[in-house]
DRENSE-505842 format. One record per residue (C-alpha): residue number from 1; residue in three letters; x, y, z. Coordinates in steps of 0.02 Angstrom, whole numbers, always signed. Layout:
N
PT num residuo     px     py     pz
PT NUM     ALA      X      Y      Z
...
END
This chain:
243
PT num residuo     px     py     pz
PT   1     MET  +3964  +6740  +4636
PT   2     THR  +4092  +6600  +4589
PT   3     ARG  +4016  +6452  +4532
PT   4     THR  +4092  +6338  +4667
PT   5     LYS  +3998  +6453  +4796
PT   6     SER  +3823  +6449  +4684
PT   7     ILE  +3844  +6244  +4699
PT   8     TRP  +3879  +6273  +4892
PT   9     ASN  +3716  +6369  +4932
PT  10     ARG  +3606  +6252  +4826
PT  11     VAL  +3680  +6107  +4934
PT  12     GLN  +3659  +6184  +5095
PT  13     LEU  +3489  +6242  +5019
PT  14     ILE  +3438  +6065  +4955
PT  15     ALA  +3495  +6013  +5150
PT  16     ILE  +3387  +6138  +5222
PT  17     ALA  +3235  +6073  +5125
PT  18     GLY  +3292  +5898  +5165
PT  19     CYS  +3229  +5960  +5353
PT  20     LEU  +3072  +5991  +5276
PT  21     LEU  +3043  +5834  +5195
PT  22     ALA  +3064  +5713  +5341
PT  23     GLY  +2921  +5839  +5439
PT  24     SER  +3031  +5914  +5569
PT  25     SER  +2988  +6053  +5680
PT  26     ILE  +3019  +6197  +5551
PT  27     PHE  +2894  +6125  +5440
PT  28     GLY  +2779  +6053  +5578
PT  29     GLN  +2773  +6241  +5674
PT  30     ASP  +2693  +6357  +5513
PT  31     LYS  +2713  +6286  +5336
PT  32     LYS  +2697  +6465  +5274
PT  33     GLU  +2856  +6511  +5335
PT  34     ALA  +2989  +6442  +5238
PT  35     PRO  +3204  +6445  +5249
PT  36     SER  +3262  +6586  +5158
PT  37     LYS  +3268  +6547  +4958
PT  38     LEU  +3151  +6425  +4933
PT  39     ILE  +2980  +6490  +4865
PT  40     GLN  +2849  +6421  +4850
PT  41     PHE  +2796  +6338  +4667
PT  42     GLN  +2630  +6260  +4628
PT  43     MET  +2627  +6066  +4562
PT  44     ALA  +2518  +5983  +4442
PT  45     LEU  +2512  +5790  +4437
PT  46     LEU  +2410  +5745  +4270
PT  47     THR  +2332  +5590  +4317
PT  48     LYS  +2250  +5494  +4162
PT  49     GLY  +2046  +5582  +4161
PT  50     PRO  +1919  +5498  +4138
PT  51     ASN  +1921  +5514  +3947
PT  52     TRP  +2076  +5437  +3925
PT  53     PRO  +2081  +5295  +3815
PT  54     SER  +2122  +5128  +3809
PT  55     THR  +2183  +5148  +3630
PT  56     GLN  +2233  +5288  +3547
PT  57     THR  +2129  +5380  +3395
PT  58     PRO  +2156  +5523  +3307
PT  59     GLU  +2054  +5631  +3406
PT  60     THR  +2141  +5616  +3550
PT  61     GLN  +2334  +5606  +3443
PT  62     LYS  +2253  +5763  +3389
PT  63     ILE  +2223  +5849  +3591
PT  64     LEU  +2369  +5784  +3655
PT  65     HIS  +2473  +5883  +3522
PT  66     GLN  +2376  +6027  +3573
PT  67     HIS  +2445  +5966  +3744
PT  68     LEU  +2623  +5998  +3686
PT  69     ILE  +2615  +6147  +3610
PT  70     ASN  +2553  +6205  +3773
PT  71     VAL  +2681  +6130  +3890
PT  72     LEU  +2790  +6221  +3765
PT  73     ALA  +2733  +6386  +3771
PT  74     MET  +2703  +6381  +3977
PT  75     LEU  +2898  +6354  +3963
PT  76     ASP  +2931  +6481  +3858
PT  77     SER  +2821  +6609  +3950
PT  78     GLY  +2855  +6577  +4135
PT  79     LYS  +2714  +6509  +4185
PT  80     ALA  +2796  +6336  +4202
PT  81     VAL  +2975  +6300  +4254
PT  82     ALA  +2984  +6100  +4232
PT  83     ALA  +2850  +5995  +4163
PT  84     GLY  +2846  +5837  +4065
PT  85     PRO  +2767  +5648  +4035
PT  86     ILE  +2795  +5515  +4172
PT  87     GLY  +2907  +5367  +4053
PT  88     ASP  +2811  +5216  +4151
PT  89     ASP  +2622  +5146  +4113
PT  90     THR  +2530  +5209  +4286
PT  91     ASN  +2397  +5316  +4330
PT  92     LEU  +2514  +5455  +4334
PT  93     ALA  +2532  +5545  +4163
PT  94     GLY  +2628  +5690  +4170
PT  95     ILE  +2682  +5834  +4289
PT  96     PHE  +2673  +6025  +4269
PT  97     ILE  +2802  +6112  +4390
PT  98     LEU  +2716  +6300  +4399
PT  99     ARG  +2779  +6462  +4463
PT 100     ALA  +2618  +6569  +4492
PT 101     ALA  +2545  +6700  +4616
PT 102     SER  +2414  +6600  +4685
PT 103     ALA  +2355  +6410  +4703
PT 104     VAL  +2200  +6478  +4602
PT 105     GLU  +2321  +6552  +4453
PT 106     ALA  +2374  +6389  +4434
PT 107     LYS  +2248  +6278  +4433
PT 108     SER  +2153  +6396  +4286
PT 109     TRP  +2336  +6380  +4194
PT 110     VAL  +2284  +6191  +4219
PT 111     ASP  +2122  +6196  +4180
PT 112     THR  +2123  +6292  +3990
PT 113     ASP  +2262  +6150  +3938
PT 114     PRO  +2154  +6061  +3789
PT 115     ALA  +2195  +5864  +3865
PT 116     VAL  +2142  +5930  +4020
PT 117     LYS  +1985  +6009  +3953
PT 118     ALA  +1956  +5857  +3862
PT 119     GLY  +1945  +5769  +4013
PT 120     LEU  +2118  +5645  +3952
PT 121     PHE  +2186  +5725  +4101
PT 122     ALA  +2133  +5750  +4290
PT 123     ALA  +2248  +5862  +4392
PT 124     GLU  +2276  +5860  +4568
PT 125     MET  +2362  +6021  +4643
PT 126     HIS  +2493  +6012  +4771
PT 127     PRO  +2594  +6190  +4838
PT 128     TRP  +2766  +6137  +4842
PT 129     TRP  +2940  +6225  +4894
PT 130     SER  +3123  +6241  +4828
PT 131     GLU  +3248  +6358  +4787
PT 132     ASP  +3232  +6420  +4615
PT 133     VAL  +3375  +6340  +4525
PT 134     PHE  +3251  +6288  +4356
PT 135     LYS  +3320  +6344  +4186
PT 136     LYS  +3264  +6382  +3986
PT 137     ARG  +3265  +6219  +3897
PT 138     THR  +3376  +6230  +3762
PT 139     LEU  +3328  +6243  +3575
PT 140     PRO  +3295  +6156  +3455
PT 141     THR  +3192  +6048  +3604
PT 142     GLN  +3254  +5877  +3639
PT 143     MET  +3186  +5769  +3776
PT 144     THR  +3285  +5690  +3925
PT 145     THR  +3249  +5566  +4063
PT 146     VAL  +3262  +5610  +4238
PT 147     TYR  +3207  +5487  +4398
PT 148     LEU  +3091  +5577  +4511
PT 149     ALA  +3075  +5494  +4683
PT 150     PHE  +2892  +5553  +4773
PT 151     LEU  +2954  +5544  +4959
PT 152     LYS  +2789  +5487  +5052
PT 153     LYS  +2748  +5441  +5246
PT 154     GLY  +2814  +5292  +5279
PT 155     PRO  +2745  +5174  +5377
PT 156     ASN  +2866  +5183  +5506
PT 157     ARG  +2831  +5354  +5546
PT 158     LYS  +2729  +5412  +5710
PT 159     GLU  +2660  +5581  +5752
PT 160     GLY  +2768  +5673  +5865
PT 161     ASP  +2929  +5544  +5841
PT 162     GLY  +3035  +5715  +5756
PT 163     GLU  +3053  +5771  +5920
PT 164     THR  +3134  +5609  +6008
PT 165     PRO  +3334  +5610  +6001
PT 166     GLU  +3351  +5450  +5896
PT 167     VAL  +3237  +5538  +5759
PT 168     GLN  +3330  +5706  +5787
PT 169     GLN  +3487  +5597  +5750
PT 170     LEU  +3424  +5525  +5606
PT 171     GLN  +3371  +5671  +5539
PT 172     LYS  +3563  +5740  +5558
PT 173     ALA  +3609  +5581  +5452
PT 174     HIS  +3461  +5626  +5322
PT 175     ILE  +3539  +5781  +5294
PT 176     ALA  +3690  +5740  +5288
PT 177     ASN  +3655  +5605  +5145
PT 178     ILE  +3568  +5740  +5037
PT 179     ASN  +3718  +5861  +5057
PT 180     LYS  +3824  +5700  +4980
PT 181     LEU  +3700  +5669  +4822
PT 182     ALA  +3696  +5839  +4792
PT 183     GLU  +3884  +5849  +4788
PT 184     MET  +3886  +5697  +4685
PT 185     LYS  +3782  +5805  +4568
PT 186     LYS  +3659  +5656  +4552
PT 187     LEU  +3527  +5754  +4650
PT 188     VAL  +3481  +5914  +4568
PT 189     VAL  +3317  +5967  +4643
PT 190     ALA  +3239  +5931  +4829
PT 191     GLY  +3102  +6010  +4903
PT 192     PRO  +2943  +5984  +5001
PT 193     PHE  +2735  +5994  +4987
PT 194     GLY  +2670  +6145  +5062
PT 195     ASP  +2501  +6045  +5100
PT 196     ASP  +2574  +5915  +5255
PT 197     GLY  +2481  +5746  +5172
PT 198     PRO  +2550  +5606  +5121
PT 199     LEU  +2664  +5664  +4980
PT 200     ARG  +2791  +5744  +5100
PT 201     GLY  +2908  +5810  +4944
PT 202     ILE  +3017  +5760  +4798
PT 203     PHE  +3206  +5715  +4744
PT 204     VAL  +3255  +5743  +4564
PT 205     PHE  +3390  +5633  +4502
PT 206     GLN  +3481  +5651  +4360
PT 207     VAL  +3578  +5493  +4327
PT 208     ALA  +3576  +5335  +4187
PT 209     SER  +3446  +5238  +4253
PT 210     LEU  +3304  +5180  +4377
PT 211     LYS  +3407  +5053  +4465
PT 212     GLU  +3523  +5195  +4511
PT 213     ALA  +3407  +5317  +4564
PT 214     GLU  +3307  +5183  +4683
PT 215     GLU  +3507  +5142  +4746
PT 216     LEU  +3538  +5318  +4785
PT 217     CYS  +3367  +5329  +4880
PT 218     ALA  +3405  +5185  +4976
PT 219     THR  +3561  +5274  +5062
PT 220     ASP  +3443  +5378  +5126
PT 221     PRO  +3423  +5364  +5342
PT 222     MET  +3245  +5399  +5327
PT 223     ILE  +3193  +5268  +5197
PT 224     LYS  +3297  +5124  +5282
PT 225     ILE  +3207  +5145  +5453
PT 226     GLY  +3029  +5173  +5364
PT 227     ARG  +3004  +5334  +5411
PT 228     LEU  +3005  +5395  +5216
PT 229     ALA  +2932  +5268  +5062
PT 230     VAL  +2994  +5293  +4901
PT 231     GLU  +2908  +5303  +4724
PT 232     LEU  +3004  +5324  +4602
PT 233     HIS  +2950  +5369  +4404
PT 234     PRO  +3070  +5416  +4244
PT 235     TRP  +3014  +5573  +4205
PT 236     GLN  +3036  +5662  +4029
PT 237     VAL  +3077  +5851  +4023
PT 238     PRO  +3160  +5957  +3912
PT 239     GLU  +3351  +5960  +3926
PT 240     GLY  +3427  +6105  +3991
PT 241     ILE  +3296  +6153  +4131
PT 242     PHE  +3386  +6080  +4274
PT 243     PRO  +3552  +6125  +4328
END
């Protein structure tokens, strides 16, 4: 397969993911049926746990160092395809994206993480669909910042409105916009969550700033009308794992 064809295939698959992100009938009919080449990962959202300290101590620094060693080992083993800390000061501390046979297996891996075991982090698990575009980290390891957009149910989303002609037209525009961002090589990963909760999906942008990521999100027709809402975070990940 040529590089041009590969990029075009990825653009098409991101567009399919866009259908799912918006909560279209494809997703609503059967969450277990995903479009070709999208596979299910498990995503662990690591929030500050009950033992998260207000100030770091030698003991918590030791645990967080052990956590870092575990993260790199999971990436190198293939258990994790992406992982890293969130770069802003919110309750969300980090993210694992795991290649596991089941949600139970993924949860068992997360529960053995030193920082989770110590109660510094708590894990919220979600099934998540994406094309398998992830690569091995480059060595020596350097961290880079990407921008992660959680797409959530917006205030103007109504039950069953995905079947209306107006929303279906907006859906086409939404997919076209995803295609455009992918062709610009700004949007590198997109995919829906598989549990039909408030979190609908994610976008991952490789851009120069949070402001640029915000501006790109604002071009989405579903976000413009408030059917989807966005929560953006800088996400620090090892270089090389995203295409």
